[in-house]
Each structure stands twice: as structure tokens, then as C-alpha cells.
N, C-alpha and C positions, 0 to 999 in steps of 0.2 A: 566315602566308604558306603554306598546303599548296598542294600542286599536286593536283589531279584531271582526269582519271583518268592512270595512269601509262602511259608508253608499251610496259611490260613486256606481251609476249605469249608464253605459256607455246608451248612444242611443243605440235600435236596428243596428244591422249589424256595429255598428260603435267602437267597442270592441277592435278589433288589435291594438295591438300598437303602430305599425308604421302611422298607421290611426289618432290615435289620438296624435301623433306627428305634421304628416306633416297637415292635414286638418285646425287646427285653426291658424297656420302660411300662409298657402294658401289662406283661404277664413273669417277668421273672420275679420269684419271692427268695430270697437269700435269709438262712437260716443259721444259728449260732453263734452269732457273731454277740457277745456282750461287751459294752462299752462304758468305761469312768470317765465321767466329762473331771475335767478340769480347766478352769477359765485364768488366764494369766491377762496381764496389762499388758496395753503396749508404750511408747514414750509419750502419746499425744492422750494419754489420760484417756483413751478406749478399752476395749478388751475383747480379747478373741476365746470362742470355747473349741478345747481340745478335745477329741474322742480317744481314748487309750482303750487298745486291746492286746493285753499282752500272755507271753505264755513263758514269761522267765528266762529272754534272751539277751544278748547283750549285742545283736542286730536288731535295727529298726529300721522299717523304711515308714516315710512322711507322704500321705497323698493329698493331694489337691484335688478338689472337684470342680467342676465344671461351671458355666454360667446358670445363676439362680437354682443351683444343687446344694447340697448338704451333706454331711456324711452318713445319712440313710440311705442315700440312693443307692439302688442295687450293683453299679457298677462298683459304687465305692466298696460295699459290704462285700459283694463277690472278692475282690480284689485282697481286702485285707483277710478276709477267712482263707485264699489260698497263700497267702503269706502268712498266717498262724500256722494253719498245717506246714509249711514249709519251715517252720522253726523260728521264724521272727516274728518280733513283737512289731505293732502297727499302731500308728497313729493319723487318724485324721483329722484335719483342722477343717472347722467353718470359718468362712469367710465373713469379714461385719456384715451384723445383720443376715444371717442365715443361719444361725442355729437357733430360730424361735423366738429370738429376743432382740429389740430392736439395739443397734449399737449409738455410743454416746455421742458422738460428733458430726458434725452435718456430712463428712464425708461418708461413702459407701465403701464400695471397692470397686477395683476396674482389673483389664487385661493386663497392666503393665505395673499392679501393685505388689511390686517384690520386695517392699519395705514388710509387710506382714509375713511373709514367710521366711526373710531373715531374721524376726522376732521370735519364730517357732524354732528356728533351727539354734538358735541364739539360747535359747531356752532350754532345749532338750541336752544341747551339749552340756551346757553350766551345771548340769544334773550330775554328770559325770558318769551314768549308768548305762549307755549304750557306745562302744565303740566304733561301731561301722553302723552308716545312715545311708540308706536310700530311698532316692525321690520318686514318685510318682505323680502325675498329672495328666489331667484329664481335659482337650477342649481348652477353656480359656483356663484353667486352672496347668496346662501343658504349656500354653503360651507363657504365664507367669514362670514358669520352671525353668524353660529354655532361656527366658530374658535373664533372670536370676544369677544360673549360669556361666550365662554371656558376659553381664555386667562384674561378675566376680572374677572371672579368668583366673588367674594362680593364683587368688588371693580366699580359694575356698576354705571352709572349715576342714583341716584334715581328717575329721572324722568322715567326711562324704567319699562315697565311693563312686557312684554314678546316679544315672537316672534313666526311667523310663517314661516316656510319653506316647498319647494316642490324641487322633482326631484334633489336631492342633490346627486352629486357625492362623497360622503363622504370618498370615497379610490380611491385617483386622480389617483394610477398606476392600480386600478382597472379596473376602468371606461377609461382610455386610452388603455387599452387592447381591452376592448368590442368595443369602437368605430372603433379600427383598425381592428375589424374582416372587411369580406367583405361583408356582408349582411347589414352593417351600413356606405360601402363607399362613397354615398351620404351623408352623414350628414359632415363625414370627409373633403370630398373634400370643402364643404362650407365654412366651417372654417379656413381650411388651406389656400385656395384662399385668405379669406378676412387677414387674420394674414400676408400672403405674399405682401399683399398690404400694409399693417399698416408699414412692414420692409421697405417698397420702400419706402415710403414717409417719412419715417424717415431719411435714406439717401441721400436725396432731401436736407430736412432741415436742414441737420446735417452731411455733409462731412467729408467723412474719421471716423466718429464714429462706422461705418458697415458696413460690405461687405456684396454681396448677393451669394457668392461660392457656388453654388450648390441649391440654395435655389427653384430653378423652381422642382429639383429631390424631394424635400422632400413632404412626403405622409401622414407622420404620427405625433400626438403629440409627441411622444417619440423623433422622430428625431428634430420638432421644438424647445419643453422645451430644449433639450440637447444643441444647437446650440444658442439661443436667451434667451428665459425666465428665463432659471438657472441662466447663466452668469448676464445678464444685473440688476438681481434684489439679487446678493449676494450667489448663490448657487451653489453647487461645479457641480451639474450635474441635466438631467431631475429626476433619481433616489431619490437625496437629496430631491430635490425642492418638489416630491411628498409624500414623507416620511414626511418632516417636516409642509406641509403645508393642508395635509390631514385632516378634522374636527373631523371623528371619535374618533381620540385620545382626542380632546379635550370633548366631550362628558360629561364624567364622571364629568368634572369641572362645567360644565355650571349651575348656581344657579336661574335664572329666569325662570319661566313654558314659556317650548317651544315647538311646534310641529313641526315633521320633518313627512312627507308626500313625500314617496317613491313609486310607481305602482310598481308591479309585474311585470307587461309587460314592462318598460320602458328600451329602447332599448340600453341607454345610460350607465346603472349602471350595475355591476357585482352582484356578488353576497353578496362581501365583501362591498358592499355600503349600506347593511343593518344591522345597529348597533343592532342587538336584543340583545346581552348579555348586551351592555352598556345602553340601555334603558328600560332593564330590571330592572336594577339595580339603574336607577336613580329615584331619587323623581321630576325631575324636567320637563324631558323629555320626549313628547309623541310619539312614532313611529305608524303610521299608514300606512298600506300597504293595499292600494283597488288593487283588482286582473288585474284592467284596470286603463288606464290614460294615458298612453306612457311618454314623457318627455315635460314637461311645457303641459300637454294637458289637460285632465278633462273635456274634452269638452263635453256641452251639448247642447239643442236643445234651451234654452230661451237666453234672453239679457246678463245673468249673471251665470258663469262657476259655476260649484259646489265647483272649488278651490277659489274660491274669497267669496263665501258663508260661504265654511269652515274657512276662515281666519278672517273673518267678526266676525261670530260667535265665535270663540276662542278667540281672543283679546277682543272682547266685553265682556266675562262672565269673564276675568283678570280684567276688571274693575268697575264688579259688588259687586267685593270681596275686594277692595279698601275704604280709605274713600273718601267722595265725596271732589272733588278739589274745592277749593274758588275759585270764579270768577275772572278774570284775570281784 
């Protein structure tokens, strides 16, 4: 059930994809969000850092950030603030090694690591403080969100009402190839530099477990994922990792109402990252393709971005379709 056209209209002269991608990262400052951090254990003796921004609601949105992001990125803070203003509690959790402290295990996080998302949701549900839970995922976090919902099918937690995802590399191989193009060198370098630093931190913390031969010469995800991401997480190679973890193949199995917003001018996404056939055939997944928006951009002139209003509206409408929850 795709939606065309989108309601997003970029500011005059700011519609170009790279501008929509870069300017929010460089210029946006989000104030008014106050986090309370909670550390929870994972089944494999590691930890996840959760940042809560609560307003005393029984509705909660759980946010998944993008590659090498964290809970303090402007797109996360903006979404948290928008949901708080709409009367939702918010929980932005940090993937392993992204909260400012290196995680304990040799493994990192990756585009298909849905086990940690399940751990976070299970922790929230066990607290019995929120009866209605929505998910919001950006980029890599959006891929994790879609893959998780597809894996779960009809077996999701009953508290989950739906999800909104933005700028999702549904086909990881296609996105990796797109980012390897010369026009995207600035983004690739930033990601590889950050990942390279993570490897060296691991080497220092766990002597003898990793080696960095040729690390400085790596320039693409194909090289990094083949050497590190795949073997550290049980995949044969980069192609195996991308094939098994791309969320596009999981979309037909999603049973909860889910919004997928990918901008047509997103410099990170290949044509294969726009799952039109799967969305058309689905009764639960809505694909929205604005002409502009860049990657995790959707920049507007006001304090609240269009993506934030869209997510709040989408998930809020789902609540209206459910029976009223009893007070906790």
C-alpha cells in the first residue's frame, strides 16, 4: 500500500539530496531533551545503555539510531522531543559500543542485530509501565526495525502497535555500492574512519583477538564488512552478511502497521532500496517516497522536522484504532 505523493516539501533552495543530508547534521541544535540513563544486561554478558525521556505516559516510543550514531544525534533528539510534546515517553537506546563506552564482547553491532532490539523491548515490557509501544528507526536502525518485525511476524509483543522508519538501506549490498561511488566519498570516509577507530579500541581492550593489517587501506564497506563485520558476527563474508540481513526480504512478513519513508534523492540508497513490489503487496507496510529529503534529513524551517511530525501522526493514528488502555 504505497503512498504517493508525499506531503514533504523542502524549504526553497534546500531540496538537493546532499544539502538535506549534511545541513541538519552540521547546523541543527535540539534543546529541551533531558535523558535518564539506564544500563541493562544482555544474555551474552554484555550491556546496552538506554536513554529515557519521560513525561509520565503509558505510551512509549523506542528509537533506533543509524550507523555510528547514538542517542544524542540531532535526528534522535528531535524525534524524542516531538514525541514528548505529543504526550509519549521516549526511549533512545544505543547500539553496542555507541554510548561512549566500549562494549564487553568482541562483537559490535550490525544492520541485522535484532537480538539487542528484542532485549530492549522485552526489558520495557517486563517493567509493565507502558501498555502501547511504537518503534522508530533511522537508516541502519530502520533496517534493524523492519527485519525484527518481519522475523517476529504475528509473534510480536502485544504492546507493540507499529513502527515508522526513515532512510532505510533495505538492500545492504545496493546501499554499500552506492556509498562507494565517488560522489559519496565524504560519507564513506567518515563512516570508515569511525569504524576503524572502533577496531583499534577493541584491539587495545582485547589483545590478540583482532589485528589491523591493512586497516588503514580500507576505503569501502565491502572491505570492512568482509574483514570485520561478517566474521565477528557469524557470516561467511560481506555478501553473506548483506544477503541475510537486508530488511527488504522481511517486509512481506511484517504484520504490524509500518511506515517506510525513503527519499528519492537519498544519496545513500540504491534503486533496490525502494521495495515497491513488497509494499504494494503488503496490507501492513506503507512505502512513502518524497522527491526530496536526503538521508535522515527531511529538513524544515521550524523547530520540528517533517519526519518527526510524520512519525508522531502515523503512530498516533494507530493508537486511535486500539481500545483505550486502562490507567497503570
